[in-house]
N, C-alpha and C positions, 0 to 999 in steps of 0.2 A: 646511688642515683637511680631514678626510674629508667626502665628500658625505653629507648627512643622508638616511637611508633607513629605512623600517620593515621592509624585507626584509634578511635577514642577508648578511653577507660572512663566509664560514665555511670553515675547513679542518679536517676531522676525520680523524685518523690512527689506523690500526688497531693500531699497536704499532711497536716498534723500540727498540734500545738508544740512550739519550741520555747516560747517565752513563758515558761512555767517552771516551777521547782522540779518537776519530773517530766522532762520532754517526752512526747509520745513516740518520737522516731529514733530513740536511742539505739535500738537493735540494728536498724538500717545504718545509722551514723557510724557505728562500730565497723561496719563493712567498708564504708567510705575510707575510714582511717587505715584499715588493714590493707586496702588496695595500694596505698601510698608506698608500702614496703619499707618504711623507715621508722626508726624510733624518734619520737618527737618531731613528726612532720610539720612543715610550715603550711598552715592553712590560710589562704587569702579569702576573706569574707567580703562579698560584694552586696551591700544592702541598698543598691541603687533604686530598686523598685519600691522601697519603703521611704524614699527621700532621706536615706541615711539615719533612720530612726535610732536614737540613742539607746532606748531600752532593748531594741533588737540586737544591737552590737554587744551590749552588756550580757545578754542571754547567751549569745554565741560564744563569747569569751569564757563565760562560766561553764558552758556545756562542753564545747570542743577543747577548750584549754584546761579547765579545772578537772573535768571528768574523763575526757577521752585522750588527754595527753598530747595535744597539738600546741604549737606556737601560733597563736591567732593574730593575724594582721588585718584589721578592718580597713578596706580601701574606700574612703569617702569621696564621692565624686560631686556631691552637692555642698556639703558642709565644709570641706577642706580639700578643694580640688588640687591635686598635685600637677606639676608640670610634666611635659612629655617624657623627659628622661626618667624622672622618678616613677611615673606611671609604668613605663616599660620595665624598669628594674624590679619593681615590686611584683608585677605579674610574672616576670621571668624567674623570680626566686621561689614561686609557689610550688609545693609538692601536690597540694590539693586546692582547687578553686571551689568554693561553696557560695551559691547565689541565693539570696533570700527572696521571699515572696513580696507581692505588691502589684504595682501597675506595670505590666509587661511592656505595653506600647511605649510609655514614657522612658522606661529603662533602655529598650532597644534603640530608640532615637538618640539618646544621649551617648550610648556606647558607640554608635556609628559616627556621631559627631566628633568624638574624642579619639577615635581609632582603637577603642577597647576591643572591638570585634576582631581586628587583625592581630592584636596582642594575644587574645585568647586562642586564636587559631594556632599561633606559634606555640603556646603552652600545650595545646592538644597534640601537636606534632612531636613535641619532645617527650610526651608521655605523662604529663600532669593528669591527675584524677579530676574529672569535671563532675560537679554535683550541684544539687540544689532542690528547692521545694517550691511547688506552685509556679510562680513566674520563673523561679530558678530551675524548674524542670522544663517548661515550655521553651526557654531560650536555646536549648541545645538541638531542638528539632527543626524541621523545615518550616513549620508553622504551629500555631497553637490556638486553642479555643479560649479566648481571654475575656475577662470581665473589666477591661481597662476603662470602659465608659463610666462605671459607677464612681470612679475616683473624682470626676469632675461633676457628676450628677448622681448623688447617692440613690435616687429613686429609679435609675435606669438599669434594668436587669438584662439589657441586650448583650449578647455575647458575640464578639467579633473575631475574625481571623487576624492574627498578628504574625508577621514573618520573623522567624528565628534565625539562628546561625547556620542551620542546615546540616549539622553533623549526622543527624539521623533522618533518613528520608521518609518521614511520616508526620502526621499531625498529632500534637499532644493535647490531652484534655485532663486537667487536674480536678480534684474535689468532686469526683464522679458520684459519690454517695452523699456527701454533706450538702451539696448545692444541687437540689433536685431538678432545677430547670436545665442543668447541663446536658442531660440525656436527650431531650427533645431538640435542643439547640445543636448538639453535635450531629444528630441524625440529619437535620436540615443542612448543616454545613457540609457534611460529607457527600451529599447528593451532587454537589458541584465541585468537589475536591478530589483530586486524583489520589490513588493509593489507599492506605489504611490510616486509621487513628489509633493511638495507644491511649486508652482512658485509664486513669489511675484513681482509685479511691484514696481517702486519707489513710495514712500509715501503710500504703502500698507503694512499691517502687519497682522500676525496671533497672537492672544492672546489666551493662554492656561491657564486654571485654573483647576487644578486637572484633571478630565477626560472629560472636556468640552472645547469648543473653540468658538471663533468668529473672524470675519474679520474686521479689522479697516482700516480707510483711513484718511490721512491728506490733501488730494487733491481730488477734485471732479473728478470722473472717474477712480481713481486708483483701481485696481482689483488684486485679487489673483486667482490662477487656481490650479486644481488638475489634474495632468498628469499621465497617465498609459497606459499600453497595456493590452487588454483583448479580447480573442477570435480572435487574429490576427489583431485587429483594435486598432489604437492609439486614445486615448481620451484626450481631453484638456478642461476639464469642468470649466467654469467660476464660481468663488466664489465671488459674489459681497459683499460689506460690509453689515453687519447686526448687530443689537443691541442685539439680543437674543443669548444666548449660546446654542450650539448644541453638540451632542455626538461626542467626538474625535474618538472613535472606529469606528463609521460609516464613518468618513472622511478618515481614514487610511485603510479601507477595500474597495478595488477596485471593489468588487462585490456588494457594497451597493450604490445605486443611491443617489445623493445629492439634497436637496431642493435648489431652487434658489430664 
């Protein structure tokens, strides 16, 4: 069983195609499975942000189950909503929680309505690996730079701040390279947001183990960034992938310069 810990073991991915014959995030996903520390770990897939899209569930079962050796359990909160006891039991049984992409705001609202937020916190405290892509990255942070409005109005490119679960005291911004309007929107958002933002390009991820972190990539050239305002100037510091783990507290302190 995983070691009990109140600190997270977490991998947040900026984006990348998963619903394809050759998922773009496989290298990062192997690390998610490795962190579980078990043969045939039980992976709970939460496709809430995509309204429990059937093709998404099939892709995750094929990828994490068929390729990466997990026992995949899709937890459907829209199509097949379980009762409170079943919900608690299935989250409690997970070695890995993987959250899919989609509408972050809608997902967070439903999680809080059903008490999923509290159950995920219990999973974190007992040492489950927390992971996900896009909305599934934002959810673990204090807040995120989200495109939730486009799901009700496809022409609306406004990016809004959505409150996450707060396990990482920073703002998350996914798709930092593939959605070009993210950069200007994050700059404006951070002017009125305390602390730093961790911006992740597609196929880049931040891995956090207790009080340390490192940047991962499953594509050559994929990068992460630390964005913040300090002394009236906006900083957008590149965080290239690195094998060594570094102090998370330094990353989250905008007054501490980062090694590159």
